[in-house]
C-alpha positions as CSV (number, residue, x, y, z in Angstrom):
1,M,-24.2,-20.0,12.0
2,I,-21.1,-19.3,9.8
3,P,-18.6,-22.1,10.1
4,V,-15.3,-21.5,11.9
5,L,-11.8,-22.9,11.1
6,T,-9.4,-22.4,13.9
7,F,-5.6,-22.7,13.8
8,D,-3.3,-23.0,16.8
9,E,-0.8,-20.9,14.9
10,I,-0.7,-19.3,11.4
11,D,1.1,-16.5,9.7
12,S,-2.0,-14.4,9.3
13,T,-5.7,-15.1,9.2
14,N,-6.1,-12.6,6.3
15,A,-3.3,-14.3,4.4
16,E,-5.0,-17.7,4.9
17,A,-8.3,-16.2,3.7
18,R,-6.6,-14.9,0.6
19,R,-5.0,-18.3,-0.1
20,R,-8.4,-20.0,0.2
21,A,-10.2,-17.4,-1.9
22,E,-7.6,-17.7,-4.7
23,A,-8.1,-21.5,-4.5
24,G,-11.8,-21.1,-5.0
25,E,-13.3,-21.0,-1.5
26,A,-16.3,-18.7,-1.5
27,G,-17.3,-18.6,2.2
28,P,-18.8,-17.4,4.3
29,L,-16.1,-18.8,6.6
30,W,-14.4,-17.5,9.7
31,I,-10.7,-18.2,10.0
32,A,-9.3,-17.8,13.5
33,A,-5.9,-18.3,15.1
34,R,-4.6,-18.6,18.7
35,R,-1.4,-17.1,17.5
36,Q,-0.3,-15.2,14.4
37,S,3.4,-15.1,13.4
38,A,2.9,-12.3,10.8
39,G,-0.3,-10.5,11.8
40,R,-0.9,-7.3,9.8
41,G,-2.8,-4.1,10.3
42,R,-3.7,-1.4,7.9
43,R,-0.9,0.1,5.7
44,G,1.3,-3.0,6.3
45,R,1.7,-2.4,10.0
46,D,2.5,-5.3,12.3
47,W,-0.5,-6.5,14.4
48,S,0.3,-8.4,17.6
49,T,-2.6,-10.6,18.7
50,G,-1.5,-11.4,22.2
51,E,-2.5,-14.4,24.2
52,G,-6.2,-14.3,25.1
53,N,-7.1,-11.9,22.3
54,L,-9.2,-12.5,19.2
55,A,-7.7,-12.7,15.7
56,A,-10.1,-13.8,13.0
57,T,-11.0,-13.1,9.4
58,L,-14.4,-13.5,7.8
59,L,-14.1,-14.7,4.1
60,L,-17.0,-13.6,2.0
61,T,-18.0,-13.5,-1.6
62,T,-20.1,-10.6,-2.9
63,G,-21.7,-9.4,-6.1
64,K,-21.4,-5.8,-5.1
65,R,-19.2,-3.4,-7.1
66,P,-15.9,-2.6,-5.4
67,A,-16.9,0.9,-4.1
68,E,-20.1,-0.6,-2.5
69,A,-18.3,-3.7,-1.2
70,A,-15.9,-1.4,0.7
71,Q,-18.8,-0.4,2.9
72,V,-18.3,-3.6,4.7
73,A,-15.7,-1.8,6.8
74,F,-18.5,0.2,8.5
75,V,-20.6,-3.0,8.9
76,A,-17.6,-4.7,10.6
77,A,-17.1,-1.8,13.0
78,L,-20.7,-2.0,14.1
79,A,-20.5,-5.7,14.6
80,V,-17.5,-5.3,16.9
81,A,-19.3,-2.5,18.8
82,D,-22.2,-4.9,19.2
83,L,-19.7,-7.5,20.7
84,F,-18.4,-4.9,23.1
85,D,-21.9,-3.9,24.2
86,A,-22.4,-7.4,25.5
87,Y,-19.6,-6.9,28.1
88,A,-18.9,-3.2,28.5
89,P,-21.2,-0.2,29.3
90,P,-22.5,0.9,25.9
91,L,-21.7,4.6,26.5
92,V,-17.9,3.8,26.5
93,V,-18.1,2.1,23.0
94,T,-17.4,4.4,20.1
95,I,-16.1,4.2,16.6
96,K,-13.4,6.3,14.9
97,W,-13.5,6.7,11.2
98,P,-13.7,4.4,9.4
99,N,-13.5,1.3,11.5
100,D,-11.4,1.6,14.7
101,V,-13.6,0.6,17.7
102,L,-12.7,2.4,20.9
103,L,-13.4,1.8,24.6
104,D,-13.5,5.0,26.6
105,G,-11.8,6.8,23.7
106,T,-8.9,4.4,23.3
107,K,-8.5,1.9,20.5
108,A,-9.4,-1.7,21.4
109,C,-9.9,-3.3,17.9
110,G,-8.5,-3.1,14.4
111,V,-10.1,-4.0,11.1
112,L,-8.3,-4.8,7.9
113,I,-10.3,-5.3,4.7
114,E,-8.7,-7.0,1.7
115,S,-10.4,-8.1,-1.6
116,G,-9.8,-9.6,-5.0
117,A,-11.6,-10.6,-8.1
118,R,-13.0,-14.1,-8.7
119,P,-13.2,-15.9,-12.1
120,D,-17.0,-15.3,-12.1
121,E,-16.3,-11.5,-11.7
122,R,-17.6,-11.3,-8.2
123,L,-15.4,-10.2,-5.3
124,W,-14.0,-12.1,-2.4
125,L,-13.7,-10.1,0.8
126,A,-11.4,-10.8,3.7
127,V,-12.5,-8.9,6.8
128,G,-9.8,-9.2,9.3
129,I,-10.6,-8.3,12.9
130,G,-8.2,-8.1,15.9
131,V,-9.9,-7.5,19.3
132,N,-7.9,-6.8,22.5
133,L,-9.8,-8.9,25.0
134,A,-7.3,-9.7,27.7
135,R,-4.2,-7.8,26.6
136,A,-3.3,-4.5,25.1
137,P,-0.2,-4.0,23.0
138,S,2.4,-1.4,24.0
139,G,4.8,0.8,22.1
140,L,2.3,2.1,19.6
141,E,2.0,5.6,18.2
142,R,-1.4,5.9,19.9
143,P,-2.2,4.0,23.1
144,A,-4.4,0.9,23.0
145,T,-6.7,-0.7,25.6
146,R,-8.3,-4.0,26.3
147,L,-11.9,-5.1,27.1
148,A,-10.8,-6.5,30.4
149,D,-10.4,-3.0,31.7
150,H,-13.9,-1.9,30.7
151,L,-16.2,-4.7,31.9
152,R,-19.6,-3.8,33.3
153,A,-20.2,-4.5,37.0
154,D,-22.4,-7.5,36.2
155,V,-19.8,-9.1,34.0
156,R,-17.4,-11.3,36.0
157,E,-14.7,-12.0,33.4
158,V,-13.5,-11.2,29.9
159,P,-14.8,-13.6,27.3
160,S,-12.4,-16.2,25.8
161,P,-11.5,-15.7,22.1
162,D,-13.9,-18.5,21.2
163,E,-16.8,-16.9,23.1
164,A,-16.0,-13.5,21.6
165,L,-15.9,-14.9,18.1
166,A,-19.3,-16.6,18.6
167,A,-20.8,-13.3,19.7
168,L,-19.1,-11.4,16.9
169,S,-20.3,-13.9,14.3
170,R,-23.9,-13.5,15.4
171,A,-23.7,-9.7,15.4
172,F,-21.9,-9.6,12.0
173,E,-24.4,-12.0,10.3
174,A,-27.3,-9.8,11.5
175,R,-25.5,-6.6,10.3
176,L,-24.7,-8.1,6.9
177,Q,-28.3,-9.2,6.4
178,A,-29.6,-5.7,7.3
179,W,-27.0,-4.1,4.9
180,D,-28.2,-6.4,2.1
181,R,-31.8,-5.9,2.9
182,E,-31.9,-2.1,3.6
183,G,-28.8,-0.7,1.9
184,F,-26.0,1.5,3.3
185,A,-28.0,4.4,4.6
186,P,-29.1,2.7,7.9
187,V,-25.6,1.4,8.4
188,L,-24.3,4.9,8.1
189,T,-26.9,6.2,10.5
190,A,-26.1,3.5,13.1
191,W,-22.3,4.2,12.7
192,T,-22.8,8.0,13.1
193,V,-24.6,7.4,16.4
194,R,-21.4,5.9,17.8
195,A,-19.0,8.1,16.0
196,L,-16.1,9.8,17.9
197,G,-14.7,13.1,16.7
198,L,-17.4,14.5,14.3
199,G,-17.5,18.2,14.7
200,R,-14.1,18.4,16.2
201,P,-10.6,19.3,14.8
202,C,-9.1,16.5,12.8
203,T,-5.8,15.7,11.1
204,A,-5.8,13.3,8.2
205,R,-2.6,11.7,7.0
206,L,-2.9,10.8,3.3
207,G,0.4,9.2,2.4
208,A,2.8,12.1,1.8
209,E,0.1,14.8,2.5
210,T,-1.3,15.9,5.8
211,V,-4.7,17.7,5.8
212,E,-6.1,19.6,8.9
213,G,-9.6,20.8,9.4
214,V,-12.9,20.1,11.2
215,A,-14.6,16.7,10.6
216,E,-18.1,17.9,9.6
217,G,-19.6,14.5,9.0
218,L,-19.8,11.7,6.4
219,E,-20.8,11.6,2.8
220,P,-23.6,9.1,1.7
221,D,-20.8,6.7,0.6
222,G,-19.0,6.9,3.9
223,A,-16.2,9.3,2.9
224,L,-15.2,11.7,5.7
225,R,-16.0,15.4,5.0
226,L,-13.2,17.6,6.3
227,R,-13.5,21.4,6.1
228,T,-10.1,23.1,6.1
229,A,-9.2,26.5,7.4
230,S,-9.6,28.0,3.9
231,G,-13.2,26.9,3.8
232,D,-12.7,24.1,1.3
233,V,-14.1,20.7,1.9
234,R,-12.0,17.6,1.3
235,R,-13.4,14.2,0.9
236,I,-11.3,11.7,2.8
237,T,-11.7,8.2,1.5
238,A,-8.6,6.6,2.9
239,G,-5.9,7.5,5.4
240,D,-5.2,7.8,9.1
241,V,-7.3,10.3,11.0
242,F,-6.6,11.8,14.4
243,F,-9.0,13.9,16.5
244,G,-8.1,16.6,19.0
């Protein structure tokens, strides 16, 4: 099992992972917090954990090159989906490119990947994961949901953050081992089975540019293939995407 370091309160689990990585910590190590005073999502957005929810970061060291190491975002999304499968009907668990995990079409988890170079030229990876277990934030651009509203009939109550992290850690470790052993293609296949929005109209916000088209599928490296009205295909490697 990957060791876990839990704080009652911290600014951000990703920030703590960065500090430890820059001080020489190699991991693997889970860093979890009951409360975050400065939680962050992608593109610098605030991320409110909420009481009863999971906020944790997995600190890893990898010898993979940066482009390949970025594939961990897809691995993380699959691990969260595995966690949700243990408590919710599997058919309601989907993934929106690249790593938003949804319950019944509504976001229930966010993933933030950060990285940096180590003195030995390997990379440290901080895989931050926030899971809405008991509470869902309000006032967001797009609505969010919580696991508590999607439990199977045979599940009596939502897991505690500690229970959820234990299940997530087991799933993540298995997914990482498969990625190392078999490469990215099986990860991409498993991700596509759960994908929401492929084959549907899609809007991609790329900084100052907005691109509209149909999400045809994924490239072998995980980039989203978006066919525009002109017939051109755009490779989307980063940005916010919205379907429908």
